[in-house]
N, C-alpha and C positions, 0 to 999 in steps of 0.2 A: 277743820271741816264741822259744817253746822249742819247738826243731824236731829230728829228726834224719837232716835231708836231705841226700845227698850233697853236695849243690850246695848248702849254705846262704846264704841272702843277706848281704851285707855293709855294714855302713853305714857313710858316714863325718861326721861331724860337725864343720861349721863353725861357729862361734859367737865373738860378741865377746866373751860372757861366760860362755864355758863353768865346766860346775860342775865337771864331770871333766877330767883330764888332756887339753887341746884334744889332737887329731890334726894338727895345723898347727900349727908355733911356729916362731920369729927365729931363726936361728941367729948363730955370733959373723961370719960374712962379712955376714950384712943388718943386724944390729946395728951393721958398721962404716958401711953407706951413707950419703949426705949424704941423700937423700930420706928414708929412715929415719929417719935422726937428728934430722931439722929437723920432723918429725912427731910423734916420741913425747916431745921435749924441748917441744913447742910451749907458750908461753904459758899459762897459765888460770889465774888468781888467785882463790882461793873465799873469798867470806865468808859466814857463818850468820847467817840473821835473826832474831832471836824474835818469832813470832806472839802474841797471846794466846789465839783462837781460828781455826781456820779459814775461818768465813765471812770476816773481812775480807781473806785474802790477795788478791782481784785487785784492791781498792784499794792496799796497800802495793803490788804490783808494776806497778801503773799509777805510780804515785807514782815511784818509780825507774826505771821502764823510760823514763821522759821525763827522766832525767836525763843519759839516755847516748845516742849520735848511733852513726850506722853501720847496721849490719845486724844487728836486736837480734831474738833468737826468744825466745819464750816456753813454756815446759813447765808445764802445769796438768791435773792427774789426771781432774779434775773436768769435764765434758763442762759444765755450768753456771757453773763458774768459767772453761771458758776463752771462751765465748761472750760472757759478761758483760765481761771483760776487752778482748775484742776491740770491743765494744760502746762501753766509755768510749776505749780509742784512737780509736776511729773518729770521735768526737764533738771529737777536738784533731787529728788529721792525718788524720782525711778519707780518701782512696784511698792511703794508705799501708799500710793493712793487711789481710790476709789471714790465712785461718783453714784449718787442715788438722785432721779430725777424723774418726774412722771412724765417725760416724755421717753422714757424708757418702753421697751417690747415686755410685755410681762414675764415673757420666759426668763432673759437676762434678770430681772428683776428680781425672780421668785429665786433665783440662784444665790442669789448672793449672800443668802446666809452661809453658804460655803466658802465664800471668798477668805484668803488669809487676812485680809487687811479689814474689812466689815464684819468678820467675826471677834477681831476682837474690840468691836462695840456692844455686842452682844451678852446679856447677863450668862448664859450657855450655848458657848459656843457648840457647833454642829458637831456631832462622835465623827472622830480620824479628820480633820479638820488642821492641819498645819499651821498657825497661827503665828504670821508674821513679826519677826523682831522689831523695837527700835523706835523709834517716833513714826505714828500712824497718820494718814490724815484722810477722814471723808467729808468729800464737798458734799451738797447737797441744797435741793429746792425745797419749797413746802414740801413735796412728797416725804422728806424725811419727817416733817413735824406732829404726825399724831400714827396712828394704828402701830406702830412698832415701837418696843423696848430697848433704849438706844441710851449708852452712859458714855458720856465722854470726859476728860481729865480739865479740857480746855475749850471753849467756844467764841468763835469767831463771827458776827453777823452784821449786815446793814441792818436797816431801822424798820421794822413793818408794825402795823397795827400793835395794839399792844395783848389783844389775844394770840396773834401768832408770836409773840415774843417770848409769850408765858409758856407757850407752847415749844419754843425753840430751850428756852432756860432749863426745860424740864429733861431737857437730852443732857446736860450736863452737869456731873456729879450728882446722880440721880438717888445714890444709896447714902450720899453724906460719908464717903471713902476719900476723899481729900481735900483739897485748897484750891479751889478751881478760881482761873481768870475768865472775866469775859471781858470784850473786846466790841463795844457797838460803832458804828461807824458812821455818819451820818452826815447828806448836805445840807445845804443852809435851807430851812424849810420857811415857806411865806405863812404870817400868822394869818389864821378863820376870819374869815369876813365878820365876823360878831365881835372879835376882838382888835381888829385892825385898827392903831392908832391913829389914821388918815381921816376916818372918818365919814361922813356924806354918802352919798348914791353908791354902792358898791355892784350893780348889777351886768355893765359892761365885763367887770373884771371876772363877774361868777362866769360870764357869757365864756369869756376867753378861756377861762380854765378846766368849760368841759360839763358841765351842772354835775354829775352826781359822781363824777371822778374828783370833786373837787371835796366830797366828805371822807375821802379817800385821804386826800393828802391832809386835811383836818386833822385826821384820826391820828396820824404818823406825828404831826406838830402836837397833840398831845398828848401821845405817848413819849416825844422826848421830854416833856415835861412832869410825868409822873417819875421817868428814872432818874430825873435832878432833885426829888421829890423825897427819893428813898435814902433809908438812913446812914449816912457817912462812917466810914469809917477809916477815912484817910483822905489825902490831900488829894482832892478829883478822884475819888474811890466811892461805891455805894454798894450797901449792902443788898446782892438780890438774891437772897435764899430766898424758899417757899415762906419762910414765915413772915417776914420781909413783904413780901407780893400780897399776901394776905392782909394786910394791915393799911394798905391802900383803900383809900373811899371808894366805896361803888360806884357810886355816880359815876365819879372821874373813870372807872376802869371805863366804862359804859359808852362813855362818851370818847375813850379814844383806840374802842373796838373795829374792829371792821366794821364797815356800813351792814345793816342788814339789806339783803337782795328782796326783791319785791317776789311776793310769793302768792301766786294765786289764787285763786277763790277753786277750791272741790266739789263737788257735789255726787250723788250718786251717779247721774250720768256718765258723767267720765268715769267710773269706776267700773259700769255697766260694760261702755264702751272699750276701757280698756282690758276688760273681759275675756274679748272675741278674739282669744287666739290665734284660733283657727283661719278667721278671716285676714288672708296674705294680703290684698287688695288693697289699696286706698279707702277708707272711709271715713264719711264728711266726721265734721264733731270729734273723730279721737285726734288728738296731736299726742307729737313726743311726751314722756313722760317727764324730760328731763328737768323743764323749769318745774314743776313740782317739789321733784327730787331736792332739787338744790338750787328754786329758786332763779330771781334774772337780777344778774351783777351787771348793769350798765357800764360799769367800768373796766369789766372783762373783755376782753377782745373773743372774737370766736376761734374755735380749735377744728380742726381737722382731726381723723383715724386713718392710718395706713396699717394695710397688714402685705403680707407675700402670699402667696399660691400659686402652683404650677401651671394648675388650670387655665390662669388668666393665657398664658400662652397660646394654647388651642383650642377650646372651648367657644365653641360661634353659635349663633342662632341653628345653621342646620342641624347643629350634633342636641338642639334642644330641640327642637323637633317645634310640635304644638306649645309645649312651655314656655317658660319663661326662667329666666336671672333669678328670677325669686322664688320658685319653685325648688332648683339648686339650690339654692341657698337655704330654704328650708331644709333639705333634708342633710346640708352639711354645712352646718352655720358656723359662722368666726366666734371667735377665743378670746378672751381678753388675753392669755398667754400668745396668742400671734399676731397681737395691735401692738401698737403704741400712740400716744396720743400729743402735738403738740400746738399753739397758735397757727391758723390758719397763714399769717405772712410766712411764715417760717417755713410751714412745709413747701407753702409754693415756692420759695426761693431754691429748696433742694428740691424738687421735682422740675425746675427750669435748667439744675444743673443737669439731670437726667435727659433733658430733651436735646439737651447740646449735643450730649456724647451720641444720642441717636440721629444717624445722620440720615439714613434710610425712611428714620416716621414709622418703622415697623414694631416697636412697644405700644401695645394693650395695656389694658386698665379696665377695673371695673368700677362703677361709680354708683354708690348707697346715699340711697337722701331717705328722709322720712319723711312717707306721705307719697311719695314716685315710684313707678319703678325702677328697680335696679339696671344699668344700663353696662352693656359693651362699648367699649368707649375707645378711642385711639387717645395715648396716653399725651402726643403733640396740641391734638386738637382740645383737649380736655384743660392744658393751661395754659393757652393759648388763649383762648375762649373765657377765662375766667376775666372777671370784673366785679373789684368790691361791692360798687354800686347798682351795676347794671344787670349784671351776671353773676352774682358770690354763688355760685355753684360749687364750691368745696367747703364754705360757713356748715359747720355740724353735719359734715359728710367723711364717709370712708371710701378712703381710695384704696383698692387692692390691688398690687404693682405685681408682674412677674418676674421670678428670681433675676433673668438676664437683665433687668432695670439696675441690681445691686443697690446701693443707696442705703447699706447695714453695716455699720459700723458696729462692734462691740452692744448691740442693743439699742444705738440711736440711729435717727432716720441724720445719714450723711450723702448729700447729692454726689459728691466727690469720690465716692465708694462706688468701685467699677465690681460687676459679678467677682466672685472670689469664689471658686469652688469648695474651699473647706468651710465657707458657712452655710450653714443653714438656715434659707430662707423662708421656706416654706414647712413649718416645726408637724404639717400630715397631723392625723387624725390621734388622738392619747391612743396606745393599743388596748385601756381597759374599756375603752368608749366606742372607738371606731376604727376599722380598717379599711384602706384602700387598696388596693391591685389593680397591677397590670399585665396581661395577659392573651396570650392568645389562641388556647388551650382552654377548653370549661374548666373552672375550676370547682373542688368540693366547699361548699360551705362551709368558712372556719368552725369549730363548734362552740355550742352558744350563743351564737351570732345569726342574724338574717340577713339577706341580702335585699339592699333598699333601692339603687339606681343601677342602671347601666349603662354607659356610653359608649358608641361603637365610632370606633378612628382609624386613620392610618397615620405609623409616623413617618413614612416615605412613599412619594407618590408610585416610585417602581414594585415597590410590596403593593399586593393586592391582596394579602391575607390581613382583614379587621384585626386591632387590638382591640380588646375590650377595656375601657375604664370601669370599676367596680367597686361600691361602697356599701360596706358592711355594718351594720351595729349590732353592739347589745341585744338579746333579746328581749330585757326587761327593759329598756330604756323606754319611756314618754315621750320626751320634749321633741320628737322626730314623729310624730302620731303612728302610734304602733298599729294604729285601725287601717294604714295605708301599704303595713309592710311586715303583717303579722305570719309567720308561721305554721300556725297551724289554726285549721278552720274553728270556729266560734260561732255556731249554729245563736241566729238573734234571739229566738225564743228562751233559750238558755242565760243569754247575756240580760235578759229585761228581767227572768225570775232571780235573777245573782243581784242585780242592782236594786233589786224591789226588797229584799233580804236585809241588804247593808242598810240599805238608808229606815229600814222600819226598827235594825237595831242599835242604828245612829241617834234615833226620834226618840226611842225608849232611856237611850241610855243617858239622853238631855233633858228627859223627863219633861217630853214635850207635852202641851194638852190635847186630851185624844183627838180633837178634831186636826189640829195642825199633825200629829203623826199620821191621820190617813191622809192627809194632802200630799206628804213627804212620799209615803210609798205609792200613791198613783202617782204622781208625777215622775217615780222612778222608772213605777213600772211601762209609764207612757214616752220616758224621752228618745225613745231611738225608733220609735215605730213609724217615721217616715222613711227609716231605711229599708222595710219592704219593699218600696214603689221598685218599677223593673229598671226605673233607669240610675237608681241608684247603685241596684245589685249587678246591672251590665259594666257600672264604671271597675267595679272589684273582678269582673269577668267571673261573675256567678250565670249561669241560664238556667241552672235548674230550682227546682226547690228541696228540702227549705231554704229558705234564705238565710243568708249569713249574714254577722252582726260586723267582720274584719276582714278585712283582705288587701289585695296589692293595688293601691287605689290607681286610677287615672284620671284626674280629677277635669279633662280638657272634654269626657265624655258628660260630665255630668248636666251639660247645657244650661251654665246659670242655677241649677236646680239646688237646696239646701231640703238636709232630710230634718234639719228643723223646724223649718215650718210644716213639712209632712207631717211632723209629731203631732204639733199643734193642730192640727185641721183632725187627725185619725183620734187625737185624744177625746175632740169635744166631739165627733161622732161615734165615738162607743159610748160615752157617756162616763169620763171621767172626767171632765172639767166642771 
């Protein structure tokens, strides 16, 4: 970010495969430490195996894996290859195989730490887990490369760019406790344009190979060359210890690393628009933050997120009334433990299988896209309307399915999996945060919680007694707009005085100059003045004086009034500006 701020943000980069000079380095004293030396020189003997084409990778890797014993980790860049490899191993090893992919639902991925096989790869297994004996296999995609402390006895992998391969190597013999075998399987690779012996004009070849995607292929080519330059330790064997990797030339490592994604420029205006968290409608100039967090990698295909909610089966526009599905999701947002993500083309194939089983076309779905209103749709219409060029509605979107759709097997999206009563599709709210209940009677509000939303519905047409769906949340939560569901009355004047006192204290603790301290205190005193308007008070069902600062909000009664703008007006006329 380019900024002229007097106190600019400072960033510290911590990465095992930094492209630039790392901020954190091992000094001479560190390198002499016995534990550090043991890990840096951990024995990892690497052998490269030639493969005719990538389609045969799972078969060859499984054949080699069965020759090894102990804790075996298999890395594959393709989810399809990983699933096929795991399936083949299970036919032989049965319960001694576990998978870890980025396509798993968050809840199932989190429970892996208690899996008898997965726990074998952890330095400290979870308490009470009965570890699987004998040889075990962990089959993973890039999801297993970072963010988790795993250590295997042997490693089998396809060939990714160098930075990813270095991470995978860090998941074998991590503590220098054995002599690990590393087997890398690679198909023939085309030489990069710059070193292509054919010479001449290669522009047509570049176009045919897909532009930026060519950079990814080149990185793999240079990675293979780096592996061949590692110190030999035997016939066709190389030293792949961390110490040997450190000795590789920095420029060569950068050349063999994954191409840098395009990082868009960020400025204060973008941060300002991203901070408008209470504005749920599409806002011009407020793009999705993902491109700034992860960069734009043109070689990566679009992805789609999938989740399951019971409400998808019955929630209609009639139930929502004057509000929208976005209002509903604002109160009851999707959590990472509820979702899984996969390449859009793979998600589409699974959804097509679900639609084929839906003979009567009764399955519904929610479609959530950034910058667009969330929509209640028929699943068949959603799938049939998708077109990668003309209507890429699934690209970057979230699709929420009803449990009746099935399509979930062991935490993975599976269009062939029909509804199973034993599977928990809708994970529901976490008991410590939210609570959903359905009843015909008026319930007592659970202790420490407040009612956020109530929806009246009927389960059967012949039964006229309404069933109320109610959502509660803990009283101290802020991300569900406490001002809309507060249980206690808070007078507006008391709220402004309290905010002013805290702002004054913060300014003093920061030792700000006197004019800035006064400005901050005045801003705090005026920030909610716009709530004293009758239109805002009516929206929280307050029809008497004095005005309140919080209450059960009904946004549709605001008539597009923004209390922030009202606060600006009142502050100016009260002489606070």
